[in-house]
C-alpha positions as CSV (number, residue, x, y, z in Angstrom):
1,X,133.9,2.6,14.0
2,X,134.2,0.9,17.4
3,X,138.0,1.1,17.2
4,X,137.9,4.8,16.4
5,X,135.6,5.4,19.5
6,X,138.0,3.6,21.7
7,X,141.0,5.6,20.4
8,X,139.1,8.9,20.9
9,X,138.2,8.0,24.6
10,X,141.9,7.1,25.2
11,X,143.0,10.5,23.9
12,X,140.5,12.4,26.1
13,X,141.2,10.6,29.3
14,X,144.4,12.6,30.1
15,X,142.4,15.8,29.7
16,X,139.7,14.6,32.2
17,X,142.4,13.7,34.7
18,X,144.1,17.1,34.3
19,X,140.8,18.9,34.9
20,X,140.2,16.8,38.0
21,X,143.6,17.4,39.3
22,X,143.1,21.2,38.8
23,X,139.9,21.1,40.8
24,X,141.5,19.3,43.8
25,X,144.7,21.4,43.5
26,X,142.9,24.7,44.4
27,X,141.7,26.0,47.8
28,X,139.1,23.9,49.7
29,X,135.5,25.4,50.0
30,X,134.9,27.2,53.3
31,X,132.3,25.6,55.7
32,X,129.0,27.4,56.3
33,X,129.1,29.6,59.4
34,X,126.1,29.3,61.8
35,X,125.3,32.4,63.8
36,X,125.1,31.9,67.6
37,X,122.9,33.9,69.9
38,X,122.0,33.7,73.6
39,X,118.5,33.0,74.9
40,X,116.7,31.3,77.8
41,X,116.0,27.7,77.1
42,X,113.1,25.7,78.6
43,X,111.9,22.2,78.1
44,X,108.5,20.7,77.3
45,X,107.2,18.2,79.8
46,X,104.4,15.9,80.4
47,X,102.2,16.4,83.6
48,X,98.8,15.7,85.0
49,X,96.2,18.4,84.4
50,X,92.7,18.6,85.8
51,X,90.0,17.5,83.4
52,X,87.3,20.2,83.6
53,X,83.8,20.7,82.4
54,X,83.4,24.2,81.1
55,X,80.1,26.0,80.9
56,X,78.9,29.6,80.3
57,X,76.1,31.6,81.8
58,X,74.9,34.9,83.2
59,X,75.1,36.4,86.7
60,X,71.6,36.8,88.2
61,X,70.1,37.6,91.6
62,X,69.0,34.6,93.7
63,X,65.5,36.0,93.8
64,X,63.9,38.0,91.1
65,X,60.3,39.4,91.1
66,X,58.4,40.6,88.1
67,X,55.8,43.2,89.3
68,X,52.5,43.3,87.5
69,X,49.0,44.5,88.2
70,X,46.2,42.3,89.5
71,X,43.4,44.5,88.2
72,X,42.7,46.3,85.0
73,X,43.4,50.0,85.5
74,X,45.3,52.9,84.1
75,X,48.7,53.8,85.5
76,X,48.9,57.1,87.3
77,X,52.5,57.1,88.6
78,X,55.6,55.0,88.3
79,X,57.8,56.1,91.2
80,X,61.1,54.3,90.4
81,X,63.5,53.8,87.5
82,X,66.2,51.3,86.6
83,X,68.9,51.2,89.1
84,X,66.9,52.5,92.0
85,X,67.3,50.7,95.4
86,X,63.9,49.9,97.0
87,X,62.9,48.6,100.4
88,X,60.4,45.8,101.1
89,X,56.9,47.2,101.0
90,X,57.8,50.4,99.2
91,X,55.2,51.7,96.7
92,X,56.5,51.4,93.2
93,X,53.4,52.0,90.9
94,X,50.1,53.8,91.6
95,X,47.1,52.9,89.5
96,X,43.9,54.9,89.0
97,X,41.7,53.7,91.9
98,X,38.5,55.7,91.2
99,X,36.4,52.7,90.3
100,X,37.9,50.6,93.0
101,X,37.3,53.2,95.6
102,X,33.6,53.6,94.5
103,X,33.2,49.8,94.9
104,X,34.7,50.0,98.4
105,X,32.4,52.8,99.4
106,X,29.4,50.9,98.0
107,X,30.4,47.8,99.9
108,X,30.9,49.8,103.1
109,X,27.4,51.3,102.7
110,X,26.0,47.8,102.2
111,X,27.6,46.8,105.5
112,X,26.0,49.8,107.3
113,X,22.6,49.0,105.8
114,X,22.9,45.3,106.8
115,X,23.9,46.3,110.4
116,X,20.9,48.6,110.7
117,X,18.6,45.8,109.4
118,X,20.2,43.4,111.9
119,X,19.6,45.7,114.8
120,X,15.9,46.0,113.9
121,X,15.6,42.3,113.5
122,X,17.3,41.7,116.8
123,X,14.8,44.1,118.5
124,X,11.9,42.3,116.9
125,X,13.2,38.9,117.9
126,X,13.8,40.1,121.4
127,X,10.3,41.5,121.7
128,X,8.8,38.3,120.2
129,X,10.8,36.1,122.7
130,X,9.5,38.2,125.6
131,X,5.9,38.0,124.4
132,X,6.3,34.2,124.1
133,X,7.6,34.0,127.6
134,X,4.6,35.9,129.0
135,X,2.1,33.8,127.1
136,X,3.8,30.7,128.4
137,X,3.2,31.9,132.0
138,X,-0.4,32.8,131.1
139,X,-0.9,29.4,129.5
140,X,0.0,27.7,132.9
141,X,-2.8,29.8,134.4
142,X,-5.3,28.8,131.7
143,X,-5.6,32.5,130.7
144,X,-4.9,32.2,127.0
145,X,-6.4,29.9,124.3
146,X,-4.3,27.4,122.5
147,X,-4.8,29.4,119.2
148,X,-3.4,32.6,120.8
149,X,-0.5,30.6,122.1
150,X,0.3,29.1,118.7
151,X,0.2,32.6,117.0
152,X,2.6,34.1,119.6
153,X,5.0,31.1,119.2
154,X,5.0,31.4,115.4
155,X,5.7,35.1,115.5
156,X,8.7,34.4,117.9
157,X,10.0,31.7,115.6
158,X,9.6,33.9,112.5
159,X,11.5,36.8,114.3
160,X,14.3,34.5,115.3
161,X,14.6,33.2,111.7
162,X,14.6,36.6,110.3
163,X,17.4,37.6,112.7
164,X,19.5,34.7,111.5
165,X,19.0,35.6,107.9
166,X,19.9,39.3,108.5
167,X,23.0,38.2,110.4
168,X,24.1,36.1,107.4
169,X,23.4,39.0,105.1
170,X,25.5,41.2,107.3
171,X,28.4,38.7,107.2
172,X,28.1,38.7,103.4
173,X,28.2,42.5,103.2
174,X,31.3,42.5,105.4
175,X,33.0,39.9,103.2
176,X,32.1,42.1,100.1
177,X,33.6,45.1,101.9
178,X,36.8,43.2,102.7
179,X,37.1,42.1,99.1
180,X,36.5,45.7,97.8
181,X,39.2,47.0,100.2
182,X,41.6,44.2,99.0
183,X,41.0,45.2,95.4
184,X,41.5,48.8,96.4
185,X,44.9,47.8,97.8
186,X,45.9,46.4,94.4
187,X,45.9,50.0,93.1
188,X,49.3,50.4,94.8
189,X,52.0,47.9,93.7
190,X,54.8,47.5,96.3
191,X,58.3,45.9,96.4
192,X,58.1,42.3,97.6
193,X,61.6,42.6,99.1
194,X,64.5,44.9,99.4
195,X,66.4,45.0,96.1
196,X,67.2,47.0,92.9
197,X,65.0,47.8,90.0
198,X,66.5,46.2,87.0
199,X,63.8,46.8,84.4
200,X,60.9,49.3,83.9
201,X,58.4,48.3,81.2
202,X,55.6,50.8,81.7
203,X,55.0,54.6,82.0
204,X,52.1,56.7,83.4
205,X,49.0,56.6,81.2
206,X,49.5,52.9,80.2
207,X,46.7,50.5,80.8
208,X,47.8,47.9,83.2
209,X,46.4,44.4,83.0
210,X,46.9,41.3,85.1
211,X,50.0,39.3,84.2
212,X,51.6,42.1,82.1
213,X,55.1,43.0,83.5
214,X,55.6,46.5,84.7
215,X,58.8,46.3,86.7
216,X,61.5,43.8,87.6
217,X,63.2,43.8,91.0
218,X,66.3,41.8,91.9
219,X,66.8,41.0,95.5
220,X,69.7,42.6,97.3
221,X,72.4,40.3,98.4
222,X,74.6,37.5,97.0
223,X,74.3,36.5,93.3
224,X,74.2,33.3,91.3
225,X,75.8,32.3,88.0
226,X,73.1,30.5,86.0
227,X,75.0,28.4,83.5
228,X,74.0,25.7,81.0
229,X,75.7,22.3,81.0
230,X,75.4,19.9,78.2
231,X,73.5,16.7,78.9
232,X,76.6,14.6,78.2
233,X,78.4,16.1,81.3
234,X,75.5,16.7,83.7
235,X,76.0,13.4,85.5
236,X,79.4,14.6,86.9
237,X,77.8,17.7,88.6
238,X,75.9,17.5,91.9
239,X,74.6,19.9,94.5
240,X,77.3,21.3,96.9
241,X,80.0,20.8,94.3
242,X,82.6,23.6,94.0
243,X,83.2,25.4,90.7
244,X,85.9,27.8,89.6
245,X,84.0,30.9,88.2
246,X,85.3,33.6,86.0
247,X,83.3,36.7,85.4
248,X,84.1,39.3,82.7
249,X,84.6,42.7,84.4
250,X,85.2,41.3,87.9
251,X,88.5,42.4,89.4
252,X,89.1,39.1,91.2
253,X,89.9,36.2,88.8
254,X,89.6,33.6,91.6
255,X,85.9,33.1,92.4
256,X,84.8,29.8,93.9
257,X,81.1,29.1,93.7
258,X,78.9,26.3,95.0
259,X,76.3,24.4,93.0
260,X,73.0,25.3,94.7
261,X,70.5,23.9,92.2
262,X,70.3,21.7,89.1
263,X,67.2,22.0,86.9
264,X,65.9,18.4,86.8
265,X,64.7,18.8,83.2
266,X,66.8,19.6,80.1
267,X,66.0,22.3,77.6
268,X,64.5,20.3,74.7
269,X,66.0,22.7,72.1
270,X,69.6,22.8,73.4
271,X,69.7,19.5,75.3
272,X,71.4,21.3,78.2
273,X,70.6,21.7,81.9
274,X,70.4,24.9,83.9
275,X,72.8,24.9,86.8
276,X,72.6,27.6,89.5
277,X,75.9,28.4,91.3
278,X,75.9,30.5,94.4
279,X,78.6,33.2,94.3
280,X,80.4,34.8,97.3
281,X,79.4,38.4,98.1
282,X,81.4,40.9,96.0
283,X,81.0,44.6,95.2
284,X,82.4,43.9,91.7
285,X,79.7,41.5,90.6
286,X,76.5,42.8,88.9
287,X,73.5,41.0,87.6
288,X,73.6,40.5,83.9
289,X,77.4,40.0,83.7
290,X,78.7,37.1,81.5
291,X,80.6,34.4,83.3
292,X,82.1,30.9,82.9
293,X,82.2,28.0,85.3
294,X,84.7,25.1,85.4
295,X,83.8,21.9,87.3
296,X,86.6,19.4,88.1
297,X,86.1,16.0,86.5
298,X,89.3,14.0,87.1
299,X,92.8,14.4,85.6
300,X,94.5,13.8,82.3
301,X,98.1,13.5,80.9
302,X,99.2,16.5,78.8
303,X,102.3,18.0,77.3
304,X,102.9,21.6,78.5
305,X,105.3,24.4,77.8
306,X,105.6,27.9,79.3
307,X,103.2,30.3,77.6
308,X,106.2,32.6,77.1
309,X,107.7,30.1,74.7
310,X,104.7,30.4,72.3
311,X,105.0,32.8,69.4
312,X,102.5,33.8,66.8
313,X,103.1,34.1,63.2
314,X,100.0,35.6,61.7
315,X,97.2,33.2,62.6
316,X,99.6,30.3,63.3
317,X,101.0,29.3,66.7
318,X,104.7,28.3,66.8
319,X,107.7,27.7,69.0
320,X,111.5,27.7,68.4
321,X,112.5,24.1,69.0
322,X,116.2,23.2,69.3
323,X,117.6,20.2,67.5
324,X,120.5,17.9,68.7
325,X,123.1,20.6,67.7
326,X,121.2,23.4,69.4
327,X,120.0,24.9,66.1
328,X,116.6,26.6,66.5
329,X,113.8,25.5,64.1
330,X,110.4,27.2,63.9
331,X,107.8,24.6,64.5
332,X,104.1,24.9,64.2
333,X,102.0,23.8,67.2
334,X,98.4,23.0,68.0
335,X,97.6,24.3,71.5
336,X,94.6,23.8,73.8
337,X,93.4,25.5,76.9
338,X,95.8,27.5,79.0
339,X,96.6,26.3,82.6
340,X,97.9,29.3,84.5
341,X,101.3,30.2,83.0
342,X,101.4,27.0,80.9
343,X,100.1,26.2,77.5
344,X,98.8,22.7,76.7
345,X,100.3,21.4,73.4
346,X,98.0,19.0,71.5
347,X,100.4,18.3,68.7
348,X,103.7,19.5,67.3
349,X,106.1,18.7,70.2
350,X,107.1,15.8,72.4
351,X,108.0,15.8,76.1
352,X,111.6,16.6,76.9
353,X,112.4,18.9,73.9
354,X,114.2,22.1,74.3
355,X,112.6,25.4,73.3
356,X,113.6,29.1,73.3
357,X,111.8,31.0,76.0
358,X,110.5,34.5,75.3
359,X,111.9,34.9,71.8
360,X,109.9,38.1,71.3
361,X,110.1,39.3,67.7
362,X,113.5,37.8,67.0
363,X,114.0,35.5,64.0
364,X,116.0,32.7,65.5
365,X,115.3,30.1,62.8
366,X,118.6,28.4,61.8
367,X,120.6,30.0,64.6
368,X,122.6,28.1,67.2
369,X,121.2,28.9,70.7
370,X,123.5,29.3,73.6
371,X,121.5,28.9,76.8
372,X,121.7,31.9,79.1
373,X,122.7,31.3,82.7
């Protein structure tokens, strides 16, 4: 059997050789043609970038007053609405003052009665003092008895004591009148400073009580961004420090604020500190706007590429990276925060690699890129 297999292989060998000769005798396979296109080419590079602490917050007035009643009374009038500008001392809310006015009138009547009583007591004391003086002269002349002298002296002392008591009573009545007029003044709630009404929480007919907010007034003038900073970063922030502020809706993207105040205690729920940043005066800023603040905290090394070289494929971030032969390959990237017109690449690319700039919607994968000049 082995001899037969050897003979069979020997017979088939020429056939194999002929087939191989036929394969090599035909035309050679044509090489794959790579399409070439022109595009701008940029390079990734490594550079130092600022290391920032980022926080968010709300724009608020530097001074805010919540207006509330100091007496229990029904509201008669609310003279302002949200958005109204008010001046310092302007009447904002009028309360029912009937009971307060009655108390003031009663206190005033009490003062009048005390003053009349004091006038009478003063007359009696003056008369008693004059009588005592005459009796003292008569006593030197031995014209009055010691008993008569004692009686006159006692009447004079009693009149003087009564006068002092009535004077004290008059002072108490005047103090009561002053307090009643002060309480009457509480029936008109006024603006503590010039500003804008930002909230109205009551309407006429409502019963006002001490401590219950009726209006909120924000002081006119410069504003603050009140931002929260995590406890892990608060040590790097101090008063007088500059911060780059961005406010949604503000036309100017470059707002430089100054740290004015740092709350010394952290919020126990969020473990963050409230930082108040003074903002420059601007007609585009309004209280209640959302804003962000960035505080410089050193530098770091990072790989950056132009933002125009970044393309999106669905939810993925990519870039066309050129290999050693200039062939574009679509590579997925992980990018971080943007720095102006640069994108920070966290992974997916190394410094010094070439990329296609502004590829738009073109599919350049597998194409040779010829750099435009």
